[in-house]
N, C-alpha and C positions, 0 to 999 in steps of 0.2 A: 562781880568783877572786882578784882583787887586794885587798889590805887597803885600807880606806878611810883617807884621811889624817885625822890627828888635827886637829880644829878646835877652837881655843881659844875659848870663848864670849867675845864682845866687843860693844862699842858703837861704832858709827860716829856721831860727834857732828858735826852740820853747823851752821855758823855761821848765826845768824838773819839775818845780813847777806848770805848767799850762798844764797838759796832756789833758785837755778838748779842747785845741786849736789845737791839733795835726791832728785830722781827718778833721777838718774844713780847715786847711792849705793845707792838701794833696788834698782835693776836689777842693779848690780854684785854686791851681797851677797845677792841672792835665793837661797834654798836653803842659805845658810850660817848658822851659829849667830851671826849678827851682827844686833843690833837697831839700826836706823837712827833716830836722834832728832835733834830740833833743840835747840840749846843755848837754854835758857830763862832764863839768868841775867842778861839784860839789865836794868840798873837795880838789881841785887842790892845790898842795903845792906850796908855794911861792918859786921863785928862789933865790939863794943866792945873797946877796948885791954885786954889782959891779958898776964900772964906766959905765954910759950909754952914748951912742952917741945920736946926735940929732935924727937920724932916729929911734933909739930905743924908745926915748921918744915919738915921733910922733905915733909909733905903739901902745904904751901904751895908749895914748889919744884916739886913735880910739877904742881900746878895751874897755876903760871906757865908751865910748859912746854906744857901743854895749851892755855892761853890764847894762847900764841905761835903755836902751830900753827893754831888757829881764825882768829887775826887774819891770818896770812900765807898759809895754804893754803886756808882756808875749811872744812876738815873735819879730823877727827882720829879714828883708830881706837885704842881703849884696851881692854885686857883686862878682863873682869869677874872675874878671879881675884883681883885685889888688894883 
């Protein structure tokens, strides 16, 4: 018996502007520990200005990276471990 591959729990986030990718992503990740969701942040309000910590800035950089993938690729897969 072969050992099963380790699957890291993840989200596949699909851009609200690319609904054509939703079913394809659901089919591709069926059976994996990946939840396929639509990005619901459209029109999200900006948070008030405040002093930010280094950790907060790092989170913003990660978010920018995710936003960039959503904008250019239409979807992004991110680990739920973070």
